[in-house]
C-alpha positions in Angstrom: -14.3 -12.2 5.5 -11.3 -14.5 5.3 -13.5 -16.7 2.8 -14.2 -13.5 0.8 -10.6 -12.7 0.5 -9.8 -16.4 -0.5 -12.2 -16.1 -3.3 -10.8 -12.8 -4.5 -7.3 -13.9 -4.5 -7.3 -15.2 -8.0 -8.1 -11.8 -9.3 -4.9 -10.4 -7.8 -3.1 -11.7 -10.7 -4.8 -9.1 -12.9 -4.7 -6.4 -10.3 -2.3 -4.1 -12.6 -5.1 -3.1 -14.7 -6.3 0.3 -13.4 -9.6 -0.1 -11.3 -9.9 -3.9 -11.8 -9.3 -4.6 -8.1 -9.9 -1.4 -6.6 -11.2 -1.6 -3.1 -14.4 0.5 -2.1 -14.0 3.0 0.9 -16.5 5.0 2.7 -16.2 7.8 0.1 -15.2 5.4 -3.1 -18.6 3.4 -3.8 -18.5 3.1 -7.5 -16.4 0.8 -9.7 -14.8 -0.9 -6.8 -14.9 -4.2 -4.7 -16.7 -4.0 -1.5 -15.3 -5.7 1.4 -11.4 -5.6 0.7 -10.8 -3.5 3.9 -11.7 -5.4 7.1 -10.9 -4.9 11.0 -7.4 -5.9 11.7 -6.6 -9.6 12.1 -9.6 -10.7 10.1 -7.3 -12.1 7.3 -4.4 -13.4 9.4 -3.8 -17.1 8.6 -5.8 -17.3 5.4 -2.7 -17.9 3.4 1.1 -17.4 3.7 1.5 -13.7 3.6 3.6 -10.9 4.8 2.1 -8.7 7.5 2.8 -4.8 7.8 1.6 -3.9 11.4 0.6 -0.4 11.9 3.7 0.4 14.4 6.3 -1.3 12.0 9.1 0.8 10.8 11.3 -1.8 9.0 12.7 -0.1 5.9 13.5 -1.5 2.5 17.0 -2.2 3.6 15.6 -5.3 5.3 12.0 -7.0 6.3 10.7 -3.9 4.5 11.5 -4.9 1.2 8.7 -5.8 -1.4 8.8 -8.7 -3.5 6.8 -9.0 -6.9 3.5 -11.0 -6.7 4.1 -11.3 -2.7 0.6 -11.2 -1.0 0.9 -8.6 2.0 -1.7 -7.9 4.6 -1.5 -4.1 5.1 -2.7 -3.0 8.8 -3.1 0.7 9.5 -4.8 3.1 11.7 -6.5 6.4 11.7 -3.7 8.5 13.5 -0.7 7.0 15.5 -1.4 3.2 16.3 -0.5 4.0 20.1 -3.4 6.5 20.2 -5.7 3.7 19.6 -7.3 4.6 16.4 -9.5 2.2 14.5 -7.3 -0.5 12.9 -8.0 -1.9 9.3 -6.4 -4.2 7.0 -6.3 -5.3 3.4 -4.6 -8.0 1.4 -2.9 -6.5 -1.4 0.1 -7.2 -3.8 2.7 -4.6 -4.5 2.2 -2.7 -7.6 -1.8 -3.0 -7.8 -3.4 -0.1 -9.6 -6.3 1.5 -7.9 -7.0 4.4 -10.1 -8.1 7.7 -8.7 -9.5 8.7 -5.2 -12.4 11.1 -4.9 -10.1 14.4 -5.4 -8.5 12.7 -8.5 -5.1 11.6 -7.0 -3.9 8.6 -8.6 -3.2 5.4 -6.6 -1.4 3.1 -9.1 1.8 1.2 -8.5 0.8 0.7 -4.8 4.0 0.4 -2.6 6.1 2.6 -5.0 7.4 5.4 -2.9 6.2 8.9 -4.5 3.3 9.7 -6.4 1.6 7.0 -8.3 3.7 5.4 -11.1 7.0 6.8 -12.7 7.6 6.3 -16.5 10.6 4.1 -17.5 13.2 6.5 -18.6 17.2 6.5 -18.5 18.2 8.1 -15.3 14.9 7.6 -13.5 14.5 5.1 -10.8 11.7 4.3 -8.0 11.9 2.9 -4.7 9.4 0.3 -3.3 8.9 -0.5 0.4 6.2 -2.0 2.7 6.2 1.4 4.4 5.4 3.1 1.3 2.5 0.6 0.6 1.1 1.2 4.2 1.3 4.9 3.3 -0.4 4.5 -0.1 -3.3 2.1 1.5 -3.9 4.4 4.4 -3.9 7.7 2.3 -6.2 6.2 -0.4 -8.6 4.8 2.4 -8.6 8.3 4.2 -8.3 10.3 1.1 -5.3 12.0 3.0 -3.3 14.9 1.9 -0.6 17.1 3.6 2.0 14.6 4.2 3.4 14.2 7.7 0.8 16.8 8.8 -2.3 14.8 7.8 -4.3 13.5 11.0 -5.2 10.5 9.4 -2.0 9.0 7.7 0.7 11.5 8.7 2.4 9.0 10.9 2.5 6.3 7.8 4.0 9.2 5.6 6.6 10.1 8.2 7.9 6.4 8.3 7.7 6.1 4.6 10.0 9.0 3.7 13.2 7.4 4.7 12.6 4.8 2.1 11.5 7.4 -0.4 14.7 9.3 0.1 17.3 6.2 -0.6 19.2 7.5 -3.7 18.0 4.7 -6.1 20.3 5.2 -8.8 23.2 4.4 -6.7 21.5 2.2 -4.1 19.1 -0.6 -5.3 18.0 -1.8 -1.9 14.7 -0.4 -2.5 14.2 -1.6 -5.8 11.4 -4.3 -6.5 12.9 -7.0 -8.9 11.2 -7.2 -12.5 8.9 -4.1 -11.8 11.3 -1.0 -11.9 
């Protein structure tokens, strides 16, 4: 799996085109790249990268900030990490566009807090964080819905909410430079 990830990394530069680097899941098997989701710790040490562990809660006011073109290993569990759910990980760059899941929900601008991408307009801003990236990844993989009440990713939603609620028009700590 680490060799596969090393071979796929050059394609990350093109990952902003919808569906180009979209990972396969148990329910998404068409127009996707198989093997991006692996068991936890399979990609550690392949390249210098940021790790978002399942139990991490660091918000965008510090270690939870995202940087453009940064390679991030996002680990997530089904349910709460302490409950021992299966742990998966994926190497991803914030801002990747994965297109729609099986229900038609959009998974573009991965790591941006809130649903999909926001249009650039005066008076509109967006927050980005590693917490939101982990929730996006978990929600995509498990086709989650229901926010904090979702059995698979509700815990990741609850952690990401604090970054989503930062008032980005007056507080830019959750901004991703050169992307907003």
